[in-house]
N, C-alpha and C positions, 0 to 999 in steps of 0.2 A: 504494499500499500504505500503511495507517495506520501511525503511528509505533510503537504497541505490537506489531503483527505484525511489523514490521521487527525489532525487538528479539528477539521470539521466534525469528524465523528465524535471527538471529545466534547465539542460544543453541544452537539446533539445530546449526549448523555448528561450534560450539565443541564439543559433545558428540561430534560425529562425528569431529573431530580426535583427541579423547582416545582413541577406540576403537583408533587405529593408532599412539598415541604410546608409546614405551618408558618404563618406570618412571624410568630414569635421565635421561631427557631433559627431561621436562615434568611438572609437577604442577598440582594445583588447590586453591584455597582457597574454601571457602564461608564467607561473613562475614555477621554480623548486627551493625549498629550501632543502638543506642537511644539517644535524647537526649530525656529528659522534663523538661519545665518543671515546677517545683515551684511557683513564683510568678514574678513579673517579674524577680527578681534571681537566684534559685537553680535549679540543674538537676541531675538525676541522670543520669550517663552509665553505659551498660551494653553490653557488647560480648562476642560470642563468635566465635571463628575456628577452624574446622575444616580443618587443613591437611593435604593428601594428597600422597604421592609420585606417585600416578596420579590418575585422575579421582575416584574414591572408593573406600574400602575399605582402603587401605594408608596408616595414619595416620602423618603425620610429626610433627605438633604440635597440641595442643589449648591454645588460649589463652582465658581468661576474664578480662575486665578490667572494672572498675567504678570510679567516682569521684563526687565531689561538687564541682560548679562554682559559681562566682559571677561574675555579669556586672558589670564595672567601669562599663560604660555600657549604654544600652538595647539588648539583644539582640546585644551585641558585647563584644569585649575580656575574654573569660572566663578566670579563673584556676581551676585545678582540682587537687584532692589525690586520688590514687586509689591502688588495690591491684590487682595482677594474679597470677593463677596460671597457670603454664605447664607442661604435661606434654610432654616430647620423647621420641620413639621414634626412635633412631638405628641404622642399619645398621652393623656393624664394616667396617673396610677389606676390599675383595674378597669381600664376602658379599651375597647378595640373597635370603637365606632369612629370612622373617619370624620364624621361631623364634630366630633369633640377635639380633634386635633388642634394644637396651639402652634402658630406661626411666630417665628422670631428671626431677625435679621443680625448679621454680624459683618462688620467692615474690618478688614484686616491689612496691616502692613507687615511686611517680612524681609528679612535680609538673609542671605544664605551663601555658603561657599561649598562648591561641588569639585571633587577631585576623582579621576579614574585611573585605574592601573590594571594590568593584567600579568598573570603567571601562566605561561603556555596557554592553555584553552580555558582558563578561569578568568573572566572578566569581572572586575570589582569596582563598585562606586560607593564613595562615602559622600554624605551630604550633611552639612551642619546648618541649622536654620533657627533663627530667632524670630519671634512673632510678637507683634503688639495688637491685641485683640480689643476692638471697640464693640462691646456687646450692648444690647438695648439699654441696659441700666448699670452697666458696670465696665471696668477696663482691667485687663489681665495681660500678663506677659508669659510666654511659654518657650521653652527650648526643646529642639527636636534633633535627634541623630538617626540617620537613615543609612543602612549597610545592605547593599545588594549584590547578588551573584547571577551571572549569567554563563552557562557552559553549553557550547554547541555539541549536539549529539552526533550528527552525520557529517560534520565538517570540522576543520581546525580553527575557523574564525567565524565571526558573526557576519558572514557575507551572505549574498542573495541565495535563497532556497534552504538556508540553514534552519534546521529544527533545534531548538535549544531549551534547556531546563533553567528555570528561573527561581530565585528565592530572595526574600528580604526580611529584615527586621527592623522596625522603627520604634523608638521609645520617645515618649513625650514627657517633659518634666516642667511643672509650673514654677514660677518665680515666688509664689506664695504657698502657703500650706492649703491643702496636702501637696507635697512635692510631686509625687508620682500622679501622672494624669492617665496614661495609657500606654499599652504596648501592642504592636501590630506584627504578627508573624504570618509570612505568606510563602506558598510554594505554588509553582505553575509551569505551564509549558507555552513556548512561543514559536512563531514562524516568521523568518525574515523574507518579505515579499520582494523587496529591492533594498537598494541603498537608501531610500527615501521612506519606505514604510515597513512596519512589522506589526504583528498581531500577537495577543497573548490571552490566555485564560488561566485562572487559578483560583485558589481558596485561600482566604485570609481569616485568622482569628484575632479578634480584637478584644483585649483583657483590660478592663478598668478595675478601679478599687473594689467595687462590689459586684460587678457584672462581667459577662463575657458574651460575645457574639460571633457567630460565623458568617462570613461573606463571600459570595462567589464575586469574581471580577472578570470583566470582559474588556480588554484594552486595545486601543490603536494608537500607534506612535506615528507621527508625521514629521519628517526631517526635510521637508523641501525647502531649500534656501530661496531668499528673495532673487528676483531676475537679475542676472549680471554676476551671480555667485554660484551658479549651478555647474 
């Protein structure tokens, strides 16, 4: 079976699983990541995440994030300043009625540093992020560390037609008490369509102080540069 067919088969299994999952047990995030090179030094980051309590149709959170980055070295060591808007739809305790959901908005500024390295076929990314969170009636600061691994399965590099295994862990720490906010642990599989696109599916467990929840993730990555830099 060709790699892309294997990935499509895996997506079908994921969708079938959702048909039988309860809203309170598992959710799904549809995620788009865009990273457009402006020139050799500057880039524009753009991102949309549509997060659901179920497979689709019961919105938990809509996140839109953007930012401008600068490479300190060639195609690596990127510093970025950005903004994010988050709309959250939360159920009150002991209610599963959509009409009872409460909507709240968050505006967020963030600064981050991303560095990449590889050891043979293991491609590693570290991301350090600081967030200033402007909530409806509060202000908070948060620190995040993200560590990810991509390992091509059928090729030696992350090049066209590569099928790859993916994993990440991200920890969130508050500047105020309680310090621990959450931890996300993910594993998935992806396919490199071309040098500009790749797709990925996987499962993430999000652990918070008193709760944990599983989320499937379906992701599209777009790296088409601006005209003149292709």
